[in-house]
Short mmCIF file of the C-alpha atoms (twelve columns), coordinates in Angstrom:
data_MODEL
# 
_entry.id   MODEL 
# 
loop_
_atom_site.group_PDB 
_atom_site.id 
_atom_site.type_symbol 
_atom_site.label_atom_id 
_atom_site.label_alt_id 
_atom_site.label_comp_id 
_atom_site.label_asym_id 
_atom_site.label_seq_id 
_atom_site.Cartn_x 
_atom_site.Cartn_y 
_atom_site.Cartn_z 
_atom_site.pdbx_PDB_model_num 
ATOM 1   C CA . MET A 1   -18.168 57.654 25.129  1 
ATOM 2   C CA . LYS A 2   -16.057 54.424 24.537  1 
ATOM 3   C CA . LEU A 3   -11.867 54.315 24.318  1 
ATOM 4   C CA . GLU A 4   -11.115 51.107 22.117  1 
ATOM 5   C CA . VAL A 5   -8.070  49.947 23.451  1 
ATOM 6   C CA . LYS A 6   -5.520  47.675 21.595  1 
ATOM 7   C CA . ILE A 7   -2.499  46.102 23.343  1 
ATOM 8   C CA . ARG A 8   0.364   43.619 21.954  1 
ATOM 9   C CA . ASN A 9   2.116   41.580 24.238  1 
ATOM 10  C CA . LYS A 10  5.865   41.930 22.170  1 
ATOM 11  C CA . SER A 11  7.588   39.286 25.095  1 
ATOM 12  C CA . GLN A 12  8.301   35.171 25.116  1 
ATOM 13  C CA . GLN A 13  5.375   35.297 28.103  1 
ATOM 14  C CA . LYS A 14  2.368   36.129 29.445  1 
ATOM 15  C CA . GLN A 15  1.829   39.184 31.570  1 
ATOM 16  C CA . ASP A 16  -0.467  39.668 34.288  1 
ATOM 17  C CA . ILE A 17  -2.235  43.818 33.255  1 
ATOM 18  C CA . GLN A 18  -3.751  46.111 34.089  1 
ATOM 19  C CA . VAL A 19  -5.265  49.585 32.084  1 
ATOM 20  C CA . GLU A 20  -6.358  52.618 32.822  1 
ATOM 21  C CA . THR A 21  -6.752  55.582 31.275  1 
ATOM 22  C CA . GLU A 22  -7.752  59.236 32.681  1 
ATOM 23  C CA . LEU A 23  -9.368  61.680 30.374  1 
ATOM 24  C CA . PHE A 24  -8.136  65.305 31.121  1 
ATOM 25  C CA . ASP A 25  -10.234 68.751 29.768  1 
ATOM 26  C CA . ALA A 26  -8.451  71.419 28.436  1 
ATOM 27  C CA . SER A 27  -7.633  72.952 31.566  1 
ATOM 28  C CA . GLY A 28  -5.745  69.161 33.058  1 
ATOM 29  C CA . LYS A 29  -7.982  68.911 34.716  1 
ATOM 30  C CA . LYS A 30  -9.892  65.115 35.116  1 
ATOM 31  C CA . VAL A 31  -12.562 64.654 34.440  1 
ATOM 32  C CA . ALA A 32  -13.041 60.825 33.733  1 
ATOM 33  C CA . ASN A 33  -11.235 57.560 34.761  1 
ATOM 34  C CA . ALA A 34  -11.541 53.735 34.303  1 
ATOM 35  C CA . LYS A 35  -9.717  50.751 34.983  1 
ATOM 36  C CA . THR A 36  -9.869  47.198 34.309  1 
ATOM 37  C CA . ASP A 37  -9.678  44.303 36.623  1 
ATOM 38  C CA . GLN A 38  -6.115  41.933 35.933  1 
ATOM 39  C CA . LEU A 39  -5.940  40.362 33.007  1 
ATOM 40  C CA . GLN A 40  -4.108  37.921 31.052  1 
ATOM 41  C CA . LEU A 41  -1.834  39.200 27.791  1 
ATOM 42  C CA . ASP A 42  -0.915  36.422 25.498  1 
ATOM 43  C CA . SER A 43  0.397   38.129 22.162  1 
ATOM 44  C CA . LEU A 44  -2.840  40.724 21.261  1 
ATOM 45  C CA . ILE A 45  -5.584  41.811 23.617  1 
ATOM 46  C CA . SER A 46  -8.353  44.563 22.712  1 
ATOM 47  C CA . LEU A 47  -10.594 45.997 25.094  1 
ATOM 48  C CA . ASN A 48  -13.357 48.961 25.293  1 
ATOM 49  C CA . GLN A 49  -13.285 51.350 28.473  1 
ATOM 50  C CA . GLN A 50  -16.887 53.325 28.307  1 
ATOM 51  C CA . PHE A 51  -16.533 56.954 30.450  1 
ATOM 52  C CA . GLN A 52  -19.091 59.419 30.764  1 
ATOM 53  C CA . VAL A 53  -17.768 63.400 31.058  1 
ATOM 54  C CA . LYS A 54  -20.523 65.399 32.409  1 
ATOM 55  C CA . SER A 55  -21.570 68.669 30.883  1 
ATOM 56  C CA . PRO A 56  -18.818 68.278 27.737  1 
ATOM 57  C CA . ALA A 57  -17.509 71.316 25.954  1 
ATOM 58  C CA . LEU A 58  -18.171 70.698 22.612  1 
ATOM 59  C CA . TRP A 59  -15.323 70.606 19.610  1 
ATOM 60  C CA . SER A 60  -16.308 73.312 16.570  1 
ATOM 61  C CA . THR A 61  -14.211 75.235 14.102  1 
ATOM 62  C CA . ASP A 62  -14.999 78.456 16.150  1 
ATOM 63  C CA . ASN A 63  -13.996 76.855 20.126  1 
ATOM 64  C CA . PRO A 64  -11.577 73.771 19.056  1 
ATOM 65  C CA . VAL A 65  -12.132 72.664 22.588  1 
ATOM 66  C CA . LEU A 66  -9.482  69.083 22.333  1 
ATOM 67  C CA . TYR A 67  -9.160  66.780 25.761  1 
ATOM 68  C CA . ASN A 68  -6.820  64.556 26.192  1 
ATOM 69  C CA . ALA A 69  -6.980  60.254 27.171  1 
ATOM 70  C CA . VAL A 70  -3.523  58.904 28.823  1 
ATOM 71  C CA . THR A 71  -3.807  55.297 28.916  1 
ATOM 72  C CA . LYS A 72  -1.679  53.209 30.972  1 
ATOM 73  C CA . ILE A 73  -0.395  50.136 31.546  1 
ATOM 74  C CA . TYR A 74  0.881   47.777 34.187  1 
ATOM 75  C CA . ALA A 75  2.637   45.011 34.313  1 
ATOM 76  C CA . ASN A 76  2.552   42.463 37.634  1 
ATOM 77  C CA . GLY A 77  1.593   46.085 39.266  1 
ATOM 78  C CA . GLU A 78  4.790   48.600 37.107  1 
ATOM 79  C CA . LEU A 79  4.305   51.116 35.364  1 
ATOM 80  C CA . THR A 80  5.402   49.710 31.548  1 
ATOM 81  C CA . ASP A 81  3.788   52.049 28.824  1 
ATOM 82  C CA . ARG A 82  1.665   54.935 28.569  1 
ATOM 83  C CA . TYR A 83  0.022   56.101 25.542  1 
ATOM 84  C CA . GLU A 84  -1.508  59.417 24.766  1 
ATOM 85  C CA . THR A 85  -4.638  60.234 23.054  1 
ATOM 86  C CA . PRO A 86  -5.784  64.122 22.234  1 
ATOM 87  C CA . PHE A 87  -9.267  64.062 21.044  1 
ATOM 88  C CA . GLY A 88  -12.708 66.601 20.644  1 
ATOM 89  C CA . ILE A 89  -16.361 66.153 21.392  1 
ATOM 90  C CA . ARG A 90  -19.005 66.673 18.532  1 
ATOM 91  C CA . TYR A 91  -21.162 65.544 16.407  1 
ATOM 92  C CA . PHE A 92  -22.700 66.656 12.887  1 
ATOM 93  C CA . LYS A 93  -25.210 65.531 10.416  1 
ATOM 94  C CA . PHE A 94  -25.711 66.393 6.682   1 
ATOM 95  C CA . ASP A 95  -29.986 67.266 6.133   1 
ATOM 96  C CA . PRO A 96  -30.434 67.213 2.682   1 
ATOM 97  C CA . ALA A 97  -33.166 70.115 3.022   1 
ATOM 98  C CA . LYS A 98  -31.084 72.429 5.221   1 
ATOM 99  C CA . GLY A 99  -27.171 71.286 4.370   1 
ATOM 100 C CA . PHE A 100 -24.628 70.803 7.137   1 
ATOM 101 C CA . PHE A 101 -25.257 70.782 10.977  1 
ATOM 102 C CA . LEU A 102 -22.253 70.936 13.688  1 
ATOM 103 C CA . ASN A 103 -23.056 70.045 17.430  1 
ATOM 104 C CA . GLY A 104 -26.842 70.715 16.343  1 
ATOM 105 C CA . LYS A 105 -26.406 74.424 14.231  1 
ATOM 106 C CA . PRO A 106 -26.519 74.814 10.729  1 
ATOM 107 C CA . LEU A 107 -22.905 75.683 9.809   1 
ATOM 108 C CA . LYS A 108 -21.869 76.886 6.028   1 
ATOM 109 C CA . ILE A 109 -18.447 75.089 4.596   1 
ATOM 110 C CA . LEU A 110 -15.862 77.094 2.418   1 
ATOM 111 C CA . GLY A 111 -13.264 75.031 1.793   1 
ATOM 112 C CA . MET A 112 -10.629 74.775 -0.265  1 
ATOM 113 C CA . ASN A 113 -8.271  72.083 -1.132  1 
ATOM 114 C CA . ASN A 114 -4.451  71.396 0.067   1 
ATOM 115 C CA . HIS A 115 -1.846  69.664 -0.968  1 
ATOM 116 C CA . HIS A 116 0.721   68.561 1.084   1 
ATOM 117 C CA . ASP A 117 3.569   70.930 -0.900  1 
ATOM 118 C CA . LEU A 118 4.286   74.283 0.991   1 
ATOM 119 C CA . GLY A 119 5.840   76.359 -2.034  1 
ATOM 120 C CA . ALA A 120 9.400   77.156 -2.430  1 
ATOM 121 C CA . LEU A 121 10.131  75.176 0.398   1 
ATOM 122 C CA . GLY A 122 9.072   72.554 -1.002  1 
ATOM 123 C CA . ALA A 123 7.132   68.813 0.326   1 
ATOM 124 C CA . ALA A 124 9.530   68.427 3.270   1 
ATOM 125 C CA . VAL A 125 7.286   68.507 6.377   1 
ATOM 126 C CA . ASN A 126 7.594   72.538 7.903   1 
ATOM 127 C CA . THR A 127 4.466   73.187 11.077  1 
ATOM 128 C CA . ARG A 128 5.369   76.691 11.484  1 
ATOM 129 C CA . ALA A 129 4.848   76.727 7.120   1 
ATOM 130 C CA . ILE A 130 1.460   75.097 7.317   1 
ATOM 131 C CA . GLU A 131 0.252   76.558 10.765  1 
ATOM 132 C CA . ARG A 132 0.538   80.277 8.819   1 
ATOM 133 C CA . GLN A 133 -0.826  78.670 6.223   1 
ATOM 134 C CA . LEU A 134 -3.804  77.523 8.375   1 
ATOM 135 C CA . GLU A 135 -3.566  81.205 9.615   1 
ATOM 136 C CA . ILE A 136 -4.106  83.008 6.211   1 
ATOM 137 C CA . LEU A 137 -6.710  80.795 5.481   1 
ATOM 138 C CA . LYS A 138 -8.922  81.723 8.664   1 
ATOM 139 C CA . GLU A 139 -8.376  85.115 8.452   1 
ATOM 140 C CA . MET A 140 -9.843  85.132 4.859   1 
ATOM 141 C CA . GLY A 141 -12.956 83.488 6.509   1 
ATOM 142 C CA . CYS A 142 -12.266 79.244 5.329   1 
ATOM 143 C CA . ASN A 143 -12.982 76.539 7.681   1 
ATOM 144 C CA . ALA A 144 -12.781 72.805 5.413   1 
ATOM 145 C CA . ILE A 145 -10.210 71.732 3.986   1 
ATOM 146 C CA . ARG A 146 -9.985  68.960 1.306   1 
ATOM 147 C CA . MET A 147 -6.316  67.214 1.486   1 
ATOM 148 C CA . SER A 148 -5.026  66.154 -1.599  1 
ATOM 149 C CA . HIS A 149 -4.558  63.471 -2.885  1 
ATOM 150 C CA . ASN A 150 -2.858  61.471 -0.403  1 
ATOM 151 C CA . PRO A 151 -3.013  61.003 3.502   1 
ATOM 152 C CA . PRO A 152 -2.003  64.443 5.414   1 
ATOM 153 C CA . ALA A 153 1.025   64.511 7.419   1 
ATOM 154 C CA . PRO A 154 -0.025  64.107 11.230  1 
ATOM 155 C CA . GLU A 155 1.370   67.572 12.204  1 
ATOM 156 C CA . LEU A 156 -0.850  69.312 9.485   1 
ATOM 157 C CA . LEU A 157 -3.959  66.970 10.884  1 
ATOM 158 C CA . ASP A 158 -3.166  67.836 14.775  1 
ATOM 159 C CA . LEU A 159 -2.655  71.602 13.353  1 
ATOM 160 C CA . CYS A 160 -6.704  71.560 12.090  1 
ATOM 161 C CA . ASP A 161 -7.780  70.396 15.041  1 
ATOM 162 C CA . ARG A 162 -6.355  72.991 17.563  1 
ATOM 163 C CA . MET A 163 -6.891  75.848 15.061  1 
ATOM 164 C CA . GLY A 164 -11.117 74.694 14.270  1 
ATOM 165 C CA . PHE A 165 -10.889 73.401 10.603  1 
ATOM 166 C CA . ILE A 166 -13.239 70.488 9.594   1 
ATOM 167 C CA . VAL A 167 -11.229 67.832 7.348   1 
ATOM 168 C CA . MET A 168 -11.673 65.773 4.738   1 
ATOM 169 C CA . ASP A 169 -9.431  63.200 4.829   1 
ATOM 170 C CA . GLU A 170 -8.100  61.976 1.203   1 
ATOM 171 C CA . ILE A 171 -6.317  59.263 0.500   1 
ATOM 172 C CA . PHE A 172 -5.662  58.042 -3.653  1 
ATOM 173 C CA . ASP A 173 -3.710  59.922 -6.580  1 
ATOM 174 C CA . SER A 174 -4.937  57.146 -8.909  1 
ATOM 175 C CA . TRP A 175 -5.860  53.447 -8.650  1 
ATOM 176 C CA . ALA A 176 -5.336  50.652 -11.326 1 
ATOM 177 C CA . VAL A 177 -5.541  52.643 -14.039 1 
ATOM 178 C CA . LYS A 178 -2.437  54.667 -14.553 1 
ATOM 179 C CA . LYS A 179 -2.016  58.375 -15.366 1 
ATOM 180 C CA . MET A 180 2.195   58.756 -15.452 1 
ATOM 181 C CA . LYS A 181 4.345   54.950 -15.626 1 
ATOM 182 C CA . PHE A 182 5.356   54.890 -11.790 1 
ATOM 183 C CA . ASP A 183 2.718   56.555 -10.260 1 
ATOM 184 C CA . TYR A 184 0.763   54.324 -7.564  1 
ATOM 185 C CA . HIS A 185 -0.913  51.631 -9.564  1 
ATOM 186 C CA . VAL A 186 2.865   49.604 -9.622  1 
ATOM 187 C CA . GLU A 187 1.736   49.437 -6.289  1 
ATOM 188 C CA . TRP A 188 -1.822  49.071 -6.364  1 
ATOM 189 C CA . PRO A 189 -2.472  45.499 -5.596  1 
ATOM 190 C CA . GLU A 190 -0.134  44.694 -2.897  1 
ATOM 191 C CA . TRP A 191 -1.197  47.990 -0.803  1 
ATOM 192 C CA . HIS A 192 -3.942  49.585 -1.343  1 
ATOM 193 C CA . VAL A 193 -6.494  48.258 1.168   1 
ATOM 194 C CA . ARG A 194 -3.223  48.396 3.713   1 
ATOM 195 C CA . ASP A 195 -2.876  52.273 3.103   1 
ATOM 196 C CA . LEU A 196 -6.297  53.006 3.580   1 
ATOM 197 C CA . SER A 197 -6.773  50.980 6.487   1 
ATOM 198 C CA . ASP A 198 -3.308  52.656 8.059   1 
ATOM 199 C CA . MET A 199 -4.721  56.043 7.309   1 
ATOM 200 C CA . VAL A 200 -8.388  55.626 8.793   1 
ATOM 201 C CA . LEU A 201 -6.324  54.069 12.230  1 
ATOM 202 C CA . ARG A 202 -4.441  56.873 12.387  1 
ATOM 203 C CA . ASP A 203 -6.501  59.626 11.948  1 
ATOM 204 C CA . ARG A 204 -9.725  57.928 13.259  1 
ATOM 205 C CA . ASN A 205 -9.168  60.360 16.397  1 
ATOM 206 C CA . HIS A 206 -8.784  63.542 15.333  1 
ATOM 207 C CA . PRO A 207 -12.237 65.910 16.079  1 
ATOM 208 C CA . SER A 208 -11.183 67.754 12.674  1 
ATOM 209 C CA . VAL A 209 -12.027 64.458 10.067  1 
ATOM 210 C CA . PHE A 210 -15.691 64.458 9.603   1 
ATOM 211 C CA . MET A 211 -15.537 63.153 5.376   1 
ATOM 212 C CA . TRP A 212 -13.082 60.458 4.069   1 
ATOM 213 C CA . SER A 213 -12.201 60.568 0.635   1 
ATOM 214 C CA . ILE A 214 -10.654 57.048 -1.423  1 
ATOM 215 C CA . GLY A 215 -9.261  59.356 -4.528  1 
ATOM 216 C CA . ASN A 216 -9.963  62.706 -6.919  1 
ATOM 217 C CA . GLU A 217 -8.989  62.660 -10.218 1 
ATOM 218 C CA . ILE A 218 -9.828  58.637 -10.410 1 
ATOM 219 C CA . ARG A 219 -9.452  57.348 -14.070 1 
ATOM 220 C CA . GLU A 220 -11.595 54.086 -13.312 1 
# 
């Protein structure tokens, strides 16, 4: 597998750095690691680290196994930053004749759409309330969720990773043509590219996300 790392230097001087990443399985056992040679960091650097995970445990809706990548940045030999990236290892395909396959096995997508609010609790994030929703959906046999109609709370995607839901990650409720006087069309010209890019960058490592949606009920 390949890990892309972007590092920004906010100091006023160039830094001599090394980047080390260790991969851990669900039990906390280290399964792979990589460390760069010394690099000179001016303002921004992007680098790739390659790993081989032998006999990986595959993430699925029935067995949502998660790994953890721990990236450490050393400047002049001293640890200056540490970042953790949970992830899952899985593969999928759509076959026009046979349907959806996850990790080589056919999977019937049994889905629903989930608005960000929590009924009488309101729209503020309540992690336990979200978890309770997902527990009830699991008991019903649901294995897939479409996020309507805006980027979901990170807590919701984290729970989908851990509990085994595949996710359609959705961003917009409207584009340039308005539905309401003060809806997103007001911000569309200036912000839609930035907002979409930020959502993809934020959510791209979630194993639950297998599909992206750029809008629903769009008047265009």
